[in-house]
PADOTOR-377322 format. One record per residue (C-alpha): residue number from 1; y, x, z. Coordinates in steps of 0.25 Angstrom, whole numbers, plus 2048, in hexadecimal, padded with zeros to 3 digits. Last residue first. Layout:
BEGIN
{r NUM {Y X Z}};
...
END
This chain:
BEGIN
{r 687 {F18 2A2 E80}};
{r 686 {F16 2AE E89}};
{r 685 {F21 2B7 E81}};
{r 684 {F2C 2AB E81}};
{r 683 {F29 2A8 E91}};
{r 682 {F2B 2B7 E95}};
{r 681 {F38 2B7 E8B}};
{r 680 {F3D 2AA E92}};
{r 679 {F3A 2B0 EA0}};
{r 678 {F42 2BD E9C}};
{r 677 {F3B 2CB E9A}};
{r 676 {F47 2D5 E9B}};
{r 675 {F49 2DC E8D}};
{r 674 {F45 2EA E88}};
{r 673 {F39 2E4 E82}};
{r 672 {F2C 2ED E82}};
{r 671 {F27 2F3 E77}};
{r 670 {F24 300 E7E}};
{r 669 {F25 2FF E8E}};
{r 668 {F2C 30D E91}};
{r 667 {F34 305 E9C}};
{r 666 {F41 308 E99}};
{r 665 {F44 2FA E93}};
{r 664 {F37 2F1 E95}};
{r 663 {F3F 2E4 E98}};
{r 662 {F34 2DD E91}};
{r 661 {F26 2DE E8F}};
{r 660 {F1E 2D3 E86}};
{r 659 {F1A 2DD E7A}};
{r 658 {F18 2E8 E84}};
{r 657 {F09 2E5 E84}};
{r 656 {F01 2EC E90}};
{r 655 {EF8 2F7 E8E}};
{r 654 {F03 301 E92}};
{r 653 {F07 2FB EA0}};
{r 652 {F04 306 EA8}};
{r 651 {F0A 310 E9F}};
{r 650 {F17 308 E9C}};
{r 649 {F19 304 EA9}};
{r 648 {F17 313 EAE}};
{r 647 {F0F 31D EA8}};
{r 646 {F03 31F EB1}};
{r 645 {F09 329 EB9}};
{r 644 {F16 31F EBA}};
{r 643 {F0E 315 EC2}};
{r 642 {F05 31D ECB}};
{r 641 {F0C 316 ED7}};
{r 640 {F11 308 ED4}};
{r 639 {F1F 305 ED8}};
{r 638 {F22 2F8 ED3}};
{r 637 {F28 2F1 EDF}};
{r 636 {F30 2FE EE1}};
{r 635 {F2E 302 EF1}};
{r 634 {F29 310 EED}};
{r 633 {F37 312 EE7}};
{r 632 {F3C 319 EDB}};
{r 631 {F35 312 ECF}};
{r 630 {F3B 316 EC1}};
{r 629 {F2E 31D EBD}};
{r 628 {F28 30F EBE}};
{r 627 {F31 30B EB2}};
{r 626 {F35 2FB EB1}};
{r 625 {F40 2F5 EA8}};
{r 624 {F3B 2E8 EAE}};
{r 623 {F2E 2E9 EA4}};
{r 622 {F30 2D9 EA4}};
{r 621 {F21 2D3 E9F}};
{r 620 {F1A 2CA E96}};
{r 619 {F0C 2CC E97}};
{r 618 {F03 2C3 E8C}};
{r 617 {EF5 2BE E8F}};
{r 616 {EF1 2C6 E9B}};
{r 615 {EE4 2CB E9E}};
{r 614 {EE1 2CF E92}};
{r 613 {EE1 2DF E94}};
{r 612 {EDC 2E1 EA3}};
{r 611 {EE6 2DF EAC}};
{r 610 {EEE 2EC EB0}};
{r 609 {EF9 2ED EA6}};
{r 608 {EFC 2DD EA7}};
{r 607 {EFF 2DF EB5}};
{r 606 {F07 2EC EB3}};
{r 605 {F10 2E4 EA9}};
{r 604 {F10 2D8 EB3}};
{r 603 {F16 2E4 EBE}};
{r 602 {F21 2E9 EB2}};
{r 601 {F25 2DA EB2}};
{r 600 {F26 2D8 EC0}};
{r 599 {F34 2DD EC1}};
{r 598 {F38 2D4 EB7}};
{r 597 {F2F 2CB EB2}};
{r 596 {F20 2CA EAF}};
{r 595 {F19 2C1 EA5}};
{r 594 {F08 2C1 EA4}};
{r 593 {F01 2B8 E9B}};
{r 592 {EF5 2B2 EA0}};
{r 591 {EEB 2AB E95}};
{r 590 {EDE 2A3 E98}};
{r 589 {EE4 29D EA6}};
{r 588 {ED6 299 EAC}};
{r 587 {EDA 298 EBB}};
{r 586 {ED5 2A6 EBD}};
{r 585 {EDD 2AC EB2}};
{r 584 {EE9 2A6 EB9}};
{r 583 {EE5 2AB EC6}};
{r 582 {EE1 2B9 EC1}};
{r 581 {EEF 2BA EBB}};
{r 580 {EF5 2B8 EC8}};
{r 579 {EED 2C3 ECF}};
{r 578 {EF1 2CC EC4}};
{r 577 {EFF 2CA EC6}};
{r 576 {EFD 2CB ED6}};
{r 575 {EF7 2D9 ED4}};
{r 574 {F02 2DD ECA}};
{r 573 {F0D 2D9 ED4}};
{r 572 {F03 2E1 EE0}};
{r 571 {F04 2ED ED7}};
{r 570 {F13 2EC ED5}};
{r 569 {F13 2ED EE4}};
{r 568 {F0C 2FA EE5}};
{r 567 {EFC 2F7 EE9}};
{r 566 {EFB 2FB EF7}};
{r 565 {EF2 306 EFE}};
{r 564 {EF6 314 EF6}};
{r 563 {F03 30C EF3}};
{r 562 {F08 30C F02}};
{r 561 {F03 319 F08}};
{r 560 {F05 31F EFA}};
{r 559 {F13 31E EFB}};
{r 558 {F16 32A F02}};
{r 557 {F23 32D F09}};
{r 556 {F2A 320 F04}};
{r 555 {F1E 316 F0A}};
{r 554 {F1F 30A F02}};
{r 553 {F28 2FD F07}};
{r 552 {F23 2F0 F02}};
{r 551 {F30 2E7 F04}};
{r 550 {F30 2DF F0F}};
{r 549 {F2D 2D0 F10}};
{r 548 {F25 2D3 F04}};
{r 547 {F27 2C8 EF8}};
{r 546 {F1B 2C1 EF5}};
{r 545 {F22 2B3 EF4}};
{r 544 {F2C 2B9 EEA}};
{r 543 {F27 2C6 EE4}};
{r 542 {F22 2D2 EED}};
{r 541 {F13 2D0 EE7}};
{r 540 {F13 2C7 EDB}};
{r 539 {F19 2BA EDE}};
{r 538 {F11 2B1 ED2}};
{r 537 {F15 2A9 EC6}};
{r 536 {F0B 2A1 EBE}};
{r 535 {F0D 299 EAF}};
{r 534 {F06 291 EA9}};
{r 533 {F07 290 E98}};
{r 532 {F06 283 E91}};
{r 531 {F12 284 E89}};
{r 530 {F1A 27B E92}};
{r 529 {F16 284 E9D}};
{r 528 {F1C 290 E97}};
{r 527 {F29 28A E94}};
{r 526 {F2A 284 EA2}};
{r 525 {F27 293 EA6}};
{r 524 {F33 298 E9D}};
{r 523 {F3D 28D EA2}};
{r 522 {F39 28F EB1}};
{r 521 {F31 286 EB7}};
{r 520 {F34 27A EC1}};
{r 519 {F41 274 EC8}};
{r 518 {F47 281 ECF}};
{r 517 {F43 28A EC6}};
{r 516 {F34 290 EC5}};
{r 515 {F2B 29B EBF}};
{r 514 {F34 2A6 EC7}};
{r 513 {F31 2A1 ED4}};
{r 512 {F23 2A6 ED3}};
{r 511 {F27 2B5 ED3}};
{r 510 {F36 2B9 ED2}};
{r 509 {F33 2C6 ECC}};
{r 508 {F29 2C0 EC2}};
{r 507 {F1B 2BE EBD}};
{r 506 {F17 2B4 EB5}};
{r 505 {F09 2B2 EB1}};
{r 504 {F08 2A9 EA7}};
{r 503 {EFC 2A0 EA3}};
{r 502 {EF4 29C E95}};
{r 501 {EE9 293 E92}};
{r 500 {EE7 28D E9E}};
{r 499 {EE7 27F E99}};
{r 498 {EF4 27A EA0}};
{r 497 {EF4 26B E9F}};
{r 496 {F01 26A EA7}};
{r 495 {F07 277 EA6}};
{r 494 {F05 281 EB3}};
{r 493 {F0E 288 EBA}};
{r 492 {F0B 292 EC5}};
{r 491 {F11 298 ED1}};
{r 490 {F0D 2A3 ED8}};
{r 489 {F0D 2AA EE6}};
{r 488 {F02 2B7 EE7}};
{r 487 {EFA 2B7 EF4}};
{r 486 {EF2 2C3 EF6}};
{r 485 {EE9 2C3 F02}};
{r 484 {EDE 2CB EFB}};
{r 483 {ED2 2C4 EFC}};
{r 482 {ED1 2BC EEF}};
{r 481 {EDF 2C0 EE6}};
{r 480 {EEA 2B9 EE8}};
{r 479 {EF3 2AD EE2}};
{r 478 {EFD 2A3 EE7}};
{r 477 {F03 296 EE6}};
{r 476 {F10 28E EE3}};
{r 475 {F0C 286 ED7}};
{r 474 {F15 281 ECC}};
{r 473 {F24 27C ECC}};
{r 472 {F1E 26E EC8}};
{r 471 {F29 265 EC2}};
{r 470 {F2D 258 EC8}};
{r 469 {F3B 25A EC7}};
{r 468 {F3E 25C ED7}};
{r 467 {F34 267 ED4}};
{r 466 {F26 267 ED7}};
{r 465 {F1C 26F EE1}};
{r 464 {F0F 274 EDD}};
{r 463 {F03 275 EE5}};
{r 462 {F01 280 EEF}};
{r 461 {EFA 28F EF0}};
{r 460 {EEE 296 EEE}};
{r 459 {EE7 29F EE4}};
{r 458 {EDB 2A9 EE6}};
{r 457 {EDA 2B4 EDA}};
{r 456 {ECB 2BA EDA}};
{r 455 {EC5 2AF ED1}};
{r 454 {EC5 2B8 EC5}};
{r 453 {EC6 2C7 EC7}};
{r 452 {ED5 2CC ECB}};
{r 451 {EDC 2D2 EC1}};
{r 450 {EDE 2E2 EC6}};
{r 449 {EE5 2E9 ED2}};
{r 448 {EEA 2F7 ED8}};
{r 447 {EF6 2F9 ED0}};
{r 446 {EF6 306 ECE}};
{r 445 {EE6 308 ECE}};
{r 444 {EE5 2FE EC3}};
{r 443 {EF0 303 EBC}};
{r 442 {EEA 312 EBC}};
{r 441 {EDD 30C EB6}};
{r 440 {EE4 306 EAA}};
{r 439 {EED 312 EA9}};
{r 438 {EE2 31C EA8}};
{r 437 {EDB 311 E9E}};
{r 436 {EE8 311 E94}};
{r 435 {EE9 320 E94}};
{r 434 {EDA 321 E8F}};
{r 433 {EDC 315 E85}};
{r 432 {EEA 31E E80}};
{r 431 {EE4 32B E80}};
{r 430 {EE8 334 E8B}};
{r 429 {EF2 33E E89}};
{r 428 {EFE 335 E91}};
{r 427 {EF7 334 E9D}};
{r 426 {EF4 343 E9D}};
{r 425 {F03 345 E9A}};
{r 424 {F09 33D EA4}};
{r 423 {F00 343 EAF}};
{r 422 {F03 350 EAB}};
{r 421 {F11 34E EAC}};
{r 420 {F10 346 EBA}};
{r 419 {F07 352 EBF}};
{r 418 {F11 35B EBA}};
{r 417 {F1E 354 EC1}};
{r 416 {F15 353 ECF}};
{r 415 {F12 361 ECE}};
{r 414 {F20 365 ECC}};
{r 413 {F24 35C ED9}};
{r 412 {F19 360 EE1}};
{r 411 {F1B 36F EE0}};
{r 410 {F14 377 ED5}};
{r 409 {F0D 384 ED6}};
{r 408 {F0F 38D EC9}};
{r 407 {F0F 39B ED1}};
{r 406 {F02 398 ED8}};
{r 405 {F03 39B EE7}};
{r 404 {F00 3AA EE9}};
{r 403 {EF1 3B0 EE8}};
{r 402 {EF3 3BF EEB}};
{r 401 {EFE 3BB EF4}};
{r 400 {EF6 3B0 EFC}};
{r 399 {EF3 3A1 EF8}};
{r 398 {EE6 39C EFC}};
{r 397 {EE5 39B F0C}};
{r 396 {ED8 39D F10}};
{r 395 {EDA 3AB F17}};
{r 394 {EE6 3A6 F1E}};
{r 393 {EDD 39B F25}};
{r 392 {ED5 3A5 F2B}};
{r 391 {EC6 3A2 F28}};
{r 390 {EBF 39A F31}};
{r 389 {EB2 3A0 F38}};
{r 388 {EA7 397 F37}};
{r 387 {E9E 38F F3F}};
{r 386 {E93 388 F39}};
{r 385 {E93 378 F36}};
{r 384 {E85 373 F39}};
{r 383 {E81 36A F2B}};
{r 382 {E76 35E F2C}};
{r 381 {E6C 35D F21}};
{r 380 {E6D 359 F13}};
{r 379 {E6C 365 F08}};
{r 378 {E6F 35E EFB}};
{r 377 {E7A 368 EF9}};
{r 376 {E84 35E EF4}};
{r 375 {E80 351 EFB}};
{r 374 {E79 357 F08}};
{r 373 {E81 363 F0B}};
{r 372 {E8E 35A F08}};
{r 371 {E8B 350 F11}};
{r 370 {E85 35B F1C}};
{r 369 {E93 362 F1B}};
{r 368 {E9C 355 F1E}};
{r 367 {E93 351 F2A}};
{r 366 {E95 35F F2F}};
{r 365 {EA4 35D F2B}};
{r 364 {EA4 351 F34}};
{r 363 {E9D 357 F40}};
{r 362 {EA8 364 F40}};
{r 361 {EB4 35C F3E}};
{r 360 {EBB 357 F32}};
{r 359 {EC6 350 F3C}};
{r 358 {ECD 343 F41}};
{r 357 {EC8 343 F4F}};
{r 356 {EBB 345 F55}};
{r 355 {EB3 33B F5D}};
{r 354 {EB3 332 F52}};
{r 353 {EA9 33B F49}};
{r 352 {EA6 332 F3E}};
{r 351 {E9B 331 F34}};
{r 350 {E99 32D F24}};
{r 349 {E8F 32E F1A}};
{r 348 {E8F 32A F0C}};
{r 347 {E83 32F F01}};
{r 346 {E77 32A F09}};
{r 345 {E7B 31B F05}};
{r 344 {E79 320 EF6}};
{r 343 {E72 315 EEF}};
{r 342 {E7F 312 EE7}};
{r 341 {E82 304 EEE}};
{r 340 {E7E 30A EFC}};
{r 339 {E89 314 EF9}};
{r 338 {E94 309 EFA}};
{r 337 {E8C 302 F06}};
{r 336 {E8D 310 F0D}};
{r 335 {E9C 310 F0A}};
{r 334 {E9E 304 F10}};
{r 333 {E96 308 F1C}};
{r 332 {E9D 315 F1D}};
{r 331 {EAB 30F F1C}};
{r 330 {EAE 309 F2A}};
{r 329 {EA1 30B F33}};
{r 328 {EA0 31A F32}};
{r 327 {EAE 31B F2E}};
{r 326 {EB4 316 F3C}};
{r 325 {EBB 323 F41}};
{r 324 {EC1 326 F34}};
{r 323 {ED0 321 F38}};
{r 322 {ECD 32B F43}};
{r 321 {EC3 331 F4F}};
{r 320 {EBB 336 F42}};
{r 319 {EB4 333 F35}};
{r 318 {EAB 33B F2B}};
{r 317 {EA8 336 F1E}};
{r 316 {E9B 339 F13}};
{r 315 {E9C 336 F03}};
{r 314 {E91 339 EFA}};
{r 313 {E91 334 EED}};
{r 312 {E8E 325 EEA}};
{r 311 {E99 323 EEC}};
{r 310 {EA5 32C EEB}};
{r 309 {EAE 320 EEA}};
{r 308 {EAB 31D EF9}};
{r 307 {EB4 327 EFF}};
{r 306 {EBE 31D EF7}};
{r 305 {EB9 311 EFD}};
{r 304 {EB9 317 F0B}};
{r 303 {EC7 31D F08}};
{r 302 {ECD 30E F04}};
{r 301 {ED0 306 EF9}};
{r 300 {ED8 2FA EF5}};
{r 299 {EE5 304 EF3}};
{r 298 {EDF 311 EF8}};
{r 297 {EE6 31B EED}};
{r 296 {EF1 311 EE6}};
{r 295 {EFB 31B EEB}};
{r 294 {EF5 329 EF2}};
{r 293 {EF1 32B EFE}};
{r 292 {EEB 336 F05}};
{r 291 {EF3 342 F01}};
{r 290 {EFF 33A F07}};
{r 289 {EF7 339 F15}};
{r 288 {EF3 32E F1E}};
{r 287 {EE4 32C F19}};
{r 286 {EDC 320 F17}};
{r 285 {EDD 31B F25}};
{r 284 {ED3 30F F28}};
{r 283 {EC6 30C F20}};
{r 282 {EC1 31A F20}};
{r 281 {EBE 326 F1A}};
{r 280 {EC9 333 F1E}};
{r 279 {EC1 33A F29}};
{r 278 {EB7 343 F21}};
{r 277 {EB6 341 F12}};
{r 276 {EA9 346 F0D}};
{r 275 {EA5 347 EFF}};
{r 274 {E9A 348 EF5}};
{r 273 {E98 349 EE6}};
{r 272 {EA7 34D EE2}};
{r 271 {EA7 34D ED1}};
{r 270 {EAB 33F ED0}};
{r 269 {EB9 341 ED5}};
{r 268 {EC1 334 ED7}};
{r 267 {EBD 330 EE4}};
{r 266 {EB9 33E EE9}};
{r 265 {EC7 344 EE7}};
{r 264 {ECC 337 EF0}};
{r 263 {EC2 337 EFA}};
{r 262 {EC3 346 EFD}};
{r 261 {ED0 348 EFC}};
{r 260 {ED1 33D F08}};
{r 259 {EC7 344 F10}};
{r 258 {ED2 351 F0F}};
{r 257 {EDC 347 F14}};
{r 256 {ED1 344 F21}};
{r 255 {EC6 34F F1D}};
{r 254 {EC2 355 F12}};
{r 253 {EB4 355 F09}};
{r 252 {EB1 356 EFB}};
{r 251 {EA3 359 EF3}};
{r 250 {E9E 360 EE6}};
{r 249 {E90 360 EE1}};
{r 248 {E91 35E ED2}};
{r 247 {E9C 369 ED1}};
{r 246 {E92 373 ED5}};
{r 245 {E9B 37E ED9}};
{r 244 {E97 38D ED8}};
{r 243 {E9F 390 ECB}};
{r 242 {EAC 38A ECF}};
{r 241 {EB3 381 EC7}};
{r 240 {EAE 374 ECF}};
{r 239 {EB4 379 EDB}};
{r 238 {EC2 37A ED3}};
{r 237 {EC0 36C ECC}};
{r 236 {EBD 367 EDB}};
{r 235 {ECA 36D EDE}};
{r 234 {ED0 366 ED3}};
{r 233 {ECC 358 ED8}};
{r 232 {ED1 35C EE5}};
{r 231 {EDF 360 EDF}};
{r 230 {EE0 352 ED9}};
{r 229 {EDC 34C EE6}};
{r 228 {EE6 353 EEB}};
{r 227 {EF1 350 EE1}};
{r 226 {EEE 341 EE2}};
{r 225 {EEF 340 EF1}};
{r 224 {EFC 348 EF1}};
{r 223 {F01 33D EE6}};
{r 222 {F06 33C ED8}};
{r 221 {F03 32D ED5}};
{r 220 {F0E 32D EC9}};
{r 219 {F16 321 ECF}};
{r 218 {F14 327 EDD}};
{r 217 {F19 335 EDB}};
{r 216 {F25 32F ED4}};
{r 215 {F28 326 EE1}};
{r 214 {F26 331 EEA}};
{r 213 {F19 335 EF2}};
{r 212 {F14 341 EEA}};
{r 211 {F22 347 EEC}};
{r 210 {F26 354 EF1}};
{r 209 {F2B 352 EFD}};
{r 208 {F21 348 F02}};
{r 207 {F27 33D F0A}};
{r 206 {F25 33F F19}};
{r 205 {F20 334 F21}};
{r 204 {F14 330 F18}};
{r 203 {F0A 33A F1B}};
{r 202 {F05 347 F1B}};
{r 201 {F0E 34E F11}};
{r 200 {F07 35A F09}};
{r 199 {F10 365 F03}};
{r 198 {F10 369 EF4}};
{r 197 {F0E 377 EF0}};
{r 196 {F07 37B EFE}};
{r 195 {EF9 37A EFA}};
{r 194 {EF5 386 F02}};
{r 193 {EF1 380 F0F}};
{r 192 {EF5 370 F0E}};
{r 191 {F00 369 F05}};
{r 190 {EF6 364 EFB}};
{r 189 {EE9 364 F00}};
{r 188 {EE3 372 F00}};
{r 187 {ED3 375 EFA}};
{r 186 {EC7 376 F01}};
{r 185 {EBD 37B EF7}};
{r 184 {EAE 37C EFB}};
{r 183 {EA2 383 EF4}};
{r 182 {E95 37D EFD}};
{r 181 {E8A 384 F01}};
{r 180 {E8A 380 F0F}};
{r 179 {E91 38C F14}};
{r 178 {E9B 387 F0A}};
{r 177 {E9C 379 F11}};
{r 176 {E9D 380 F1F}};
{r 175 {EA8 388 F19}};
{r 174 {EB0 37D F13}};
{r 173 {EB0 375 F21}};
{r 172 {EB1 37F F2A}};
{r 171 {EBF 384 F23}};
{r 170 {EC6 377 F26}};
{r 169 {EC0 376 F33}};
{r 168 {EC8 381 F37}};
{r 167 {ECD 37F F45}};
{r 166 {EC1 377 F4B}};
{r 165 {EB6 37F F42}};
{r 164 {EBC 38C F49}};
{r 163 {EBD 385 F57}};
{r 162 {EAE 383 F57}};
{r 161 {EA5 377 F56}};
{r 160 {EAE 36C F51}};
{r 159 {EB0 35E F55}};
{r 158 {EAA 35E F62}};
{r 157 {EB6 35B F69}};
{r 156 {EB8 368 F6F}};
{r 155 {EB5 370 F63}};
{r 154 {EC0 367 F5D}};
{r 153 {ECA 36A F67}};
{r 152 {EC7 379 F66}};
{r 151 {ECA 378 F58}};
{r 150 {ED7 371 F5B}};
{r 149 {EDD 37B F64}};
{r 148 {ED9 386 F5C}};
{r 147 {EE0 382 F50}};
{r 146 {EDD 377 F45}};
{r 145 {EDE 382 F3A}};
{r 144 {EDE 37B F2D}};
{r 143 {EDE 384 F21}};
{r 142 {ED7 37A F17}};
{r 141 {EE3 370 F1B}};
{r 140 {EF0 378 F20}};
{r 139 {EEF 36B F2D}};
{r 138 {EE4 362 F2C}};
{r 137 {EE7 358 F20}};
{r 136 {EDA 358 F19}};
{r 135 {ED1 364 F14}};
{r 134 {ECC 360 F06}};
{r 133 {EBE 367 F04}};
{r 132 {EB8 368 EF7}};
{r 131 {EA9 36A EF7}};
{r 130 {EA0 371 EEE}};
{r 129 {E92 371 EEA}};
{r 128 {E8D 37F EE6}};
{r 127 {E88 385 EDA}};
{r 126 {E7D 38F ED8}};
{r 125 {E78 38A ECA}};
{r 124 {E69 38A ED0}};
{r 123 {E66 390 EDD}};
{r 122 {E71 390 EE8}};
{r 121 {E7D 39A EEA}};
{r 120 {E7D 3A6 EF3}};
{r 119 {E83 3A5 EFF}};
{r 118 {E93 3A8 EFF}};
{r 117 {E96 398 EFF}};
{r 116 {EA4 394 EFA}};
{r 115 {EB1 390 EFF}};
{r 114 {EBD 38C EF7}};
{r 113 {ECA 38C EFE}};
{r 112 {ED6 384 EFA}};
{r 111 {EE3 383 EF0}};
{r 110 {EE6 379 EE6}};
{r 109 {EF2 37C EDE}};
{r 108 {EFC 373 ED5}};
{r 107 {F04 379 ECA}};
{r 106 {EFA 376 EBF}};
{r 105 {EEF 36C EC5}};
{r 104 {EE6 36F ECF}};
{r 103 {EE9 37C ECE}};
{r 102 {EE0 386 ED6}};
{r 101 {EE1 38D EE2}};
{r 100 {ED5 393 EEA}};
{r 99 {ED2 39D EF6}};
{r 98 {EC4 3A0 EFA}};
{r 97 {EBB 39F F04}};
{r 96 {EAC 3A5 F03}};
{r 95 {E9F 3A0 F0C}};
{r 94 {E93 3A4 F14}};
{r 93 {E9A 3AC F1F}};
{r 92 {EA7 3AE F1A}};
{r 91 {EAD 3B6 F0C}};
{r 90 {EBC 3B5 F07}};
{r 89 {EC0 3B2 EFA}};
{r 88 {ECF 3B4 EF7}};
{r 87 {ED0 3AD EE8}};
{r 86 {ECD 3A1 EE0}};
{r 85 {ED8 39D ED6}};
{r 84 {ED7 390 ECF}};
{r 83 {EDD 38F EC0}};
{r 82 {EDA 380 EC2}};
{r 81 {EDB 37D EB4}};
{r 80 {EE1 36F EB0}};
{r 79 {EDA 361 EB5}};
{r 78 {EE2 357 EAE}};
{r 77 {EE4 34B EB6}};
{r 76 {EDA 340 EBA}};
{r 75 {EDF 333 EB2}};
{r 74 {EE1 32E EBF}};
{r 73 {EE3 339 EC8}};
{r 72 {EF1 335 ECE}};
{r 71 {EEA 332 EDD}};
{r 70 {EEB 323 EDC}};
{r 69 {EE7 322 ECE}};
{r 68 {ED9 32A ED1}};
{r 67 {ED8 323 EDE}};
{r 66 {ED9 314 ED5}};
{r 65 {ECF 319 ECB}};
{r 64 {EC6 31D ED6}};
{r 63 {EC7 310 EDC}};
{r 62 {EC5 308 ED0}};
{r 61 {EBA 30D ECC}};
{r 60 {EB3 30E EDA}};
{r 59 {EB5 2FE ED9}};
{r 58 {EAE 2FC ECD}};
{r 57 {EA2 304 ED1}};
{r 56 {EA2 2FE EDD}};
{r 55 {EA1 2F1 ED8}};
{r 54 {E95 2F7 ECF}};
{r 53 {E8F 2FA EDC}};
{r 52 {E8F 2EF EE3}};
{r 51 {E96 2E6 EEC}};
{r 50 {EA2 2EE EEF}};
{r 49 {EA4 2F8 EFA}};
{r 48 {EAD 2F1 F05}};
{r 47 {EB8 2FC F0A}};
{r 46 {EC1 2FC F16}};
{r 45 {ECE 302 F15}};
{r 44 {ED6 2FC F21}};
{r 43 {EE5 301 F23}};
{r 42 {EEA 30E F27}};
{r 41 {EED 312 F18}};
{r 40 {EF6 306 F17}};
{r 39 {EF6 2F8 F11}};
{r 38 {F03 2F1 F0F}};
{r 37 {F08 2E7 F1A}};
{r 36 {F09 2D9 F15}};
{r 35 {F0D 2D3 F09}};
{r 34 {F00 2D5 F02}};
{r 33 {EF9 2CC F0A}};
{r 32 {F01 2C1 F02}};
{r 31 {F05 2B5 F09}};
{r 30 {EFE 2A8 F06}};
{r 29 {F01 29D EFC}};
{r 28 {EFF 28F F02}};
{r 27 {EF3 288 EFF}};
{r 26 {EED 282 EF2}};
{r 25 {EED 283 EE2}};
{r 24 {EF0 27A ED6}};
{r 23 {EF6 282 ECA}};
{r 22 {F01 27A EC5}};
{r 21 {F03 270 EBD}};
{r 20 {F11 26E EB4}};
{r 19 {F18 263 EAB}};
{r 18 {F1F 269 E9F}};
{r 17 {F2E 26F EA3}};
{r 16 {F37 266 E96}};
{r 15 {F41 260 EA0}};
{r 14 {F41 26B EAA}};
{r 13 {F44 276 EA0}};
{r 12 {F50 26E E9B}};
{r 11 {F55 26F EAA}};
{r 10 {F55 27E EAA}};
{r 9 {F4B 286 EB3}};
{r 8 {F52 294 EB7}};
{r 7 {F47 2A0 EB7}};
{r 6 {F51 2AA EB0}};
{r 5 {F5B 2A6 EB8}};
{r 4 {F54 2AA EC4}};
{r 3 {F56 2B9 EC1}};
{r 2 {F4B 2C1 EBA}};
{r 1 {F48 2CD EC2}};
END
């Protein structure tokens, strides 16, 4: 941070300081809403459909990009050979069950059961529709046995027809779908059933013993959520590789955590033609497990909108006596509006069974069967689930003496290292233009902001005051984006007769106080004003009047419970810089230069990298010897999940000229000066 001495105002400067005017604004500055309580997964997540289809297509592109980046799947990793092993076939009444494992990425294996109809294939090519079934957070996953007492209780409350289905509903789903003519693959979530190489930690009370929740993992967007979604993508690849599967008729379903997997897979994989996320979609709780949350994932969005990303392809949902109880009145109406834009209102539906607890019970299963049968088999009408004889759990287990766990299976530490190496190599191998597009998309998602549209910034404040020497010290005022509750303090100096030709946006760790000494503008600011250049400084979030009463604290066990719903502090500061730029633009400044000092220099560089080319005239910034890979705390003001994955500060700001960048020693910013940026040097560069 620059010292106050750097901004001392010499008596000589008082004599030659030019006459000043200031931006005229009214009213006191308000408290910024962002200084309040951060958003959590238990808040309200409403969805307002855009005004027309064109607006939705633009919004859909942004959200899909955000989801892919958040999951660590931007760009999509290389699809290596699955080398699938299918064995242990057993036949039952109308269906067969086989055991499967394959490598979703070298050293990491997906396991599960493949259910196939035994009836003769239909005419034509004989290919069948297929459904991927994600089991969710029931004990032991696809091998779940609820027990005799739970089975009896389900029958008593009318949720199940018999005890077998009450105990083994995880088998009832693939058995019934298969009898209807579908091929079904039921795969393991990480840490469940046969997927034991990496443990599954349910909530934030305990840190994951193998990472996927530490600083290094966050900086590379390595998460259980992302890995599970990749496993689901590869599970679709496996289904599509089967000779009896029609790759143009694919569905996916799951309940609770399995529904979260359903939403995320359908959001980014266009092969899915119909979905049924059970007991998950709501405007309330968004998913409480580490495998349902990832940094950046639901910032500005929620499960209702995520469900709508598949539109106009079919989606139906079920609710129960849980956070989804209101899905028919809060969620479904908005999705109907969205589907109406596509002339596809018949492709969205929901029904809640509020008499039952959180479940994938028989009524909701039958709703799902009919949905897939209608949209993937072109056979509308109700479906009644028939009784079945469950297979013993031991007969469903994938690995045995004949087919042991693969010798090359990696633990979490080794897998994360391999994934990082592969990601770095993939990015480095991209042609420069393509790499720039990838990084630009990543930067949009990581920072979650953009230059606001013309007229989208409001200004408030009060008239300028004067010093004892009679010199104006500038306007104390604030800026904010309309409807956000933001209030960014600013001080503006404008020279007399200002023709709006040039303005400087001054970003400093001391905020608005950095423009003035005890009696008026600092010598450097005075020199800019004498040259006819206007100067505006702001208190970005966390600085000066924008300082938090208590430091922001990120969940130490799983940071995505914070970063999944809120911008990182560095992103909020970029947001404020772009808000201030838009105000200068809207007040007719023809050229806006950006200068960033000390620990806000890297923030200024990120703002310049995110803004469209030509937004800023000159960018003069102090790199502050900053490296994202040197961050060790989630609470670091520069903590930005995903930054290291995309090359750190050099990679993210590759499109910004380094000609006016200082203090870059050790940062990897080629062409930047190794000395710190001073106000005098900044003034010289700007003039």
